[in-house]
C-alpha positions, 0 to 999 in steps of 0.5 A: 412491443418487445422494446417496451418489455420490462428489463431486469434491473441493472446492477448498481455500478457503485457496488459492482465487484464488491462481493468478489473483493470481500471473498478475496480479502477473506481468503488472503487475510488469515495466512497474512495475519498469521505470518505477521502475528508469528513474527520472524522468520515467518514475517520476514519471508512474507515481507520479502515475497510481498516486497518482490511482488510490489517491486515487480508491479511498479517496475513492470508498469514503468517498462510498459508491461515488459520484463527486462533487466531493470525489472529483475534488478528491482525485484532482486534489490528489494527481496535481498534487502529484506533478507539481509536486514533479517540477518541483522544488517540493516545498514547493508540492506540500505546500501543495497537499495541505494545501489539497486536504485542507481542500477535501475535508473541507469538501465531504464535511462537507456531506453526511456526519458529521464522522467520515466527512468526516475519513476522506474527507480522508485520501484526500489527507492520507494518500495524497498524502504517501505517494506524495510520500515515495516520489518523494523516496526514488526520487530520480534516482540508482541508490541511490534505486532500490535503496532503493525496490526494497528497500521494495517487496520487503520489503512483498511478502515480508511479504504472502507470508510472512503469507499462507502462514504464516497459512493453514498455521499459523493460530492466534490472530487478530491483530485479528479486529474489524478483519481476521478472517483475519490471525493472529499466525502470519502476522505472524511469518511476514511479519516473517521473510520481510521479514528475509530480504529485508533480509539478502539486500539488505544482503549484496548491497550489502556492508551491515550484514546483521543491522541491515538484517534487523532494520530490515526485520522492524520495517518488516514490522510497520508494513506490517501496521499499514498493512494493518489501517488500510485494513481498518478503512476498508473495514469502516467503509464496509462493502466487501470491496475498495477496488475491482475494478481488479486481477483477483484482488487487488481494488483498488490500495489493497488491494495497496499499503496496507502499502507506503504505511505503510512508505514514510511511516515510512522517509521520516520516518526518513530525513528526521528522523534522517539528514537525507538 
């Protein structure tokens, strides 16, 4: 008879961990937003710390969870590049990232395959430019703050929209070989949420609402590609999260993978198309 006794309802696995993610995000958001709002030097210090953590996670992941010389070089290269750019020498910072990339490649190649060494090199060649681009977009004025706030919010909206649409609607998988949980419904939900954020920012700034909404939706696709790119890295090296640094979220890279790709794409657009 005991086998027939009513059991407590199982938690809905679709939403497991959501509460912890919300609490952690609510605790981390205020100091991060304050540093970004305050601008240099506070934003520079924040970005140097975050760049170092991201480089550590990426390089450590490629080295099987160990800390060796290549990991140290990756951290030093990214952190110092932010500091040097903050001192007004972005060209020197770029050359430092190039040298750091080569050093990590050579060190990793001594004990890894060429393919794995190339992934390790991206701990500098991918992470470093992204944080330098974010630093450049932030700049020293109010316009820079609103630009990076828009980017941060649209990536956040993309994640939230994809999370809820994917779990509520489900349907065909986006790229199951790389990320089994992502769906086309989630991608569309993320794009719609990002478009809403873009329209809100444009309206508040008296800008072209339709154009910014469409640009935000396009950047949502790039955010999802960045997420898939990091998922490919984790799948290659057989790990679930980039680290266990942030309760409920995994590692820093697990939270900023989309922001990294969006920042690179938008900074490239600003530099190549508008020149500012």
